[in-house]
C-alpha positions as CSV (number, residue, x, y, z in Angstrom):
1,M,12.4,-38.4,46.1
2,N,8.9,-39.3,47.7
3,T,6.3,-41.0,45.6
4,T,4.0,-37.8,45.7
5,A,6.6,-35.6,44.5
6,G,7.6,-37.9,41.9
7,F,4.1,-38.3,40.6
8,A,3.5,-34.5,40.8
9,A,6.8,-34.0,38.7
10,S,5.7,-36.8,36.2
11,T,2.4,-35.1,35.9
12,V,3.8,-31.7,35.3
13,L,6.3,-33.2,32.6
14,L,3.4,-35.0,30.9
15,L,1.2,-31.8,30.9
16,L,4.1,-29.8,29.4
17,A,4.8,-32.4,26.7
18,G,1.1,-32.3,25.6
19,W,1.0,-28.4,25.7
20,T,0.3,-27.4,21.9
21,A,-0.6,-24.2,20.2
22,D,-4.2,-25.3,20.1
23,A,-4.1,-25.6,24.0
24,A,-2.6,-22.0,24.1
25,S,-5.1,-20.5,21.8
26,L,-8.3,-18.8,23.1
27,Q,-11.4,-20.1,21.5
28,I,-13.3,-17.1,20.4
29,D,-16.9,-16.5,18.7
30,W,-17.7,-14.1,16.0
31,R,-19.5,-12.0,18.7
32,D,-16.0,-11.6,20.3
33,L,-15.0,-9.6,17.2
34,V,-17.6,-6.9,17.8
35,P,-16.2,-4.1,19.9
36,P,-17.9,-4.0,23.3
37,G,-21.1,-2.2,23.7
38,Q,-21.9,-2.6,20.0
39,D,-24.7,-4.7,18.4
40,M,-23.7,-7.4,16.0
41,P,-23.4,-5.5,12.7
42,A,-26.0,-6.0,9.7
43,P,-24.8,-7.5,6.5
44,Q,-23.4,-5.0,3.8
45,K,-24.1,-4.9,0.2
46,I,-21.3,-6.1,-1.9
47,T,-19.6,-3.4,-4.4
48,A,-18.0,-4.7,-7.4
49,A,-15.6,-1.6,-7.9
50,P,-13.1,-1.1,-5.0
51,S,-13.2,2.3,-3.4
52,A,-9.9,4.2,-2.8
53,E,-11.0,5.2,0.8
54,M,-11.2,2.6,3.5
55,P,-14.5,3.2,5.5
56,D,-14.4,4.0,9.3
57,I,-15.4,0.6,11.0
58,A,-15.1,-0.3,14.6
59,L,-13.0,-3.3,15.3
60,T,-12.0,-4.7,18.6
61,R,-8.3,-4.8,19.5
62,R,-8.6,-6.9,22.6
63,F,-7.4,-10.0,20.8
64,S,-4.8,-8.3,18.6
65,G,-1.6,-10.3,18.9
66,R,-3.0,-13.1,20.7
67,A,-3.3,-16.8,19.6
68,V,-6.9,-17.6,18.9
69,R,-9.1,-20.3,17.5
70,L,-12.2,-19.3,15.4
71,S,-14.6,-21.5,13.4
72,G,-16.4,-20.5,10.3
73,Y,-16.7,-20.9,6.6
74,L,-13.9,-20.9,4.1
75,L,-14.4,-18.6,1.0
76,P,-11.1,-19.0,-1.2
77,A,-9.3,-15.8,-2.2
78,D,-6.0,-17.3,-3.6
79,R,-6.3,-20.9,-5.0
80,E,-4.8,-23.3,-7.5
81,G,-7.0,-26.2,-8.1
82,D,-8.0,-27.5,-4.7
83,L,-5.0,-25.9,-2.7
84,V,-5.9,-22.6,-1.1
85,Y,-3.3,-20.1,-0.3
86,S,-5.3,-17.4,1.4
87,F,-9.2,-17.2,2.0
88,M,-11.9,-15.3,3.8
89,L,-13.4,-16.8,7.1
90,V,-16.9,-15.8,7.2
91,P,-19.5,-16.7,10.0
92,R,-22.2,-18.3,7.7
93,S,-22.1,-20.3,4.7
94,G,-23.2,-18.5,1.6
95,A,-21.9,-15.1,2.7
96,C,-20.6,-12.8,-0.1
97,S,-22.0,-14.9,-2.9
98,H,-25.6,-16.1,-2.0
99,M,-26.2,-13.2,0.4
100,A,-25.0,-9.9,1.5
101,Q,-21.4,-9.5,2.6
102,P,-20.8,-9.7,6.4
103,P,-19.4,-6.4,7.9
104,A,-15.7,-6.1,8.0
105,S,-15.7,-7.0,11.7
106,Q,-17.2,-10.3,10.9
107,V,-14.7,-11.2,8.0
108,V,-11.1,-12.7,8.7
109,R,-8.5,-12.9,6.1
110,V,-6.5,-16.1,6.6
111,V,-3.1,-17.0,5.2
112,P,-2.6,-20.6,6.0
113,E,0.8,-21.9,7.2
114,K,0.6,-24.4,4.4
115,P,-1.8,-24.6,1.6
116,Y,-5.2,-26.0,2.7
117,R,-6.8,-28.7,0.4
118,L,-10.3,-27.5,-0.2
119,S,-13.1,-30.1,-0.7
120,M,-15.8,-27.4,-1.4
121,N,-16.4,-23.7,-1.1
122,Y,-17.8,-22.7,2.3
123,E,-16.2,-25.6,3.8
124,P,-16.6,-25.4,7.5
125,V,-13.2,-25.0,9.3
126,S,-11.4,-24.0,12.4
127,V,-8.5,-21.7,12.1
128,T,-5.7,-21.3,14.8
129,G,-3.2,-18.6,14.8
130,T,-2.3,-14.9,15.8
131,L,-5.0,-12.5,15.2
132,S,-4.5,-8.9,14.1
133,A,-7.0,-6.1,13.5
134,G,-6.9,-3.8,10.5
135,L,-8.9,-3.3,7.4
136,E,-7.9,-4.9,4.3
137,K,-9.7,-5.3,0.8
138,T,-9.4,-8.5,-1.1
139,Q,-10.8,-9.1,-4.6
140,L,-12.4,-12.3,-5.0
141,F,-14.2,-14.2,-7.8
142,I,-17.8,-15.3,-6.6
143,L,-20.8,-16.9,-8.3
144,D,-21.8,-13.5,-9.7
145,G,-18.4,-12.3,-10.8
146,T,-15.9,-10.5,-9.0
147,A,-16.4,-8.6,-5.6
148,V,-14.2,-6.6,-3.1
149,I,-14.5,-8.0,0.2
150,L,-13.6,-5.9,3.2
151,S,-12.0,-7.7,6.2
152,G,-11.2,-6.4,9.6
153,Y,-9.0,-8.9,10.9
154,K,-6.2,-11.3,9.5
155,I,-4.7,-14.4,10.7
156,S,-1.2,-15.3,9.0
157,K,0.6,-18.6,9.3
158,A,-2.7,-20.2,10.4
159,A,-3.3,-23.7,11.3
160,V,-6.5,-24.7,9.4
161,E,-8.4,-28.0,9.9
162,R,-12.0,-29.1,9.0
163,D,-14.2,-28.0,11.8
164,P,-14.9,-31.1,13.9
165,N,-18.3,-29.2,15.2
166,A,-21.2,-31.5,13.8
167,A,-23.7,-28.6,13.7
168,L,-21.2,-26.5,11.7
169,N,-20.6,-29.4,9.2
170,K,-24.4,-29.6,8.3
171,P,-24.5,-28.3,4.7
172,V,-26.6,-25.2,4.2
173,T,-29.2,-25.8,1.5
174,P,-32.3,-23.9,0.1
175,W,-33.9,-27.4,0.1
176,R,-34.2,-27.6,3.8
177,F,-37.8,-29.0,3.5
178,L,-36.6,-32.3,2.0
179,D,-35.9,-35.1,4.3
180,T,-32.2,-35.8,3.9
181,S,-31.8,-38.1,6.8
182,A,-31.4,-41.0,4.4
183,F,-28.1,-39.4,3.1
184,D,-26.5,-38.8,6.6
């Protein structure tokens, strides 16, 4: 075997050995979950009592069955202490408890492959797994009591990690006017 062919074969083997689920996942953004031709939907008022009917909400199916990676904020749905067994992934911190609920096309119900150790509500995370579209209602306990959250997407057996994106990790606070640079 000549040197060039040997180098090419070694490179291919190294690339294949380094291939991971993350590398095979498509990085998507919240806007990608809105059906083509539609504007980003406005937040909805939270309803405390679940309705028997599922509303007619437009969802995109172009990522259904595909491995994706999406970053957002974790709002626990099923937890025991600091271990989270399922959660809602929302596009902004405070959604559902401090402000109106995002529309279903902007909420992903996530069931981690293994329980995720939570350090705070609305922790910024990245989720990797197979996305499926379909409306689902989940009852959560939030600051104001219980609420029924409608999600348009679900990722089961998800890999969850604290989001490495520095801008996303900045805490959202109503005290923005304070100089917190000394605490960074």
